[in-house]
Phi, psi and omega in degrees: 000313182298323179297314180297317179298322182282346183264356181282130181234127173257116181285322179202130178259065184298134178060024179053047180296323179259142001284154177299143177249157181049055182304329182290345180250002181265148172253113187240139176240147173242127179248121176257115176266120180123341176201145178270349182285149173295155188218174180301317181302313179296320179298320178293319179301319183291350173286339183256330182200165175284117182232126178274139185259136172230130180241139181230116174289160178297331182255022177298131179301147184302323181300317177293321177300318179296321178298314179296317178301318177296321179293327182292342180295343180274002184256146174290319183222143175236122180255127184253134178235128179250123179256128175243146178225000000 
């Protein structure tokens, strides 16, 4: 848990977006690039709010990537996690 907390990087907090407010009314997605499996990062997010998981392998076909991208348009926020191995 401490490792995950220490590994989170915010590149820019534009318009004071973070921390999210009114979590119960937001639709949030987590996209993991590098694996389709649920992961520790997503599990930690779900402790704070209901977050839907989408996973994309490095070799995921473009058609499936496009489908996921279209589904993400229905979310208020999309959190991206990149897994490298």
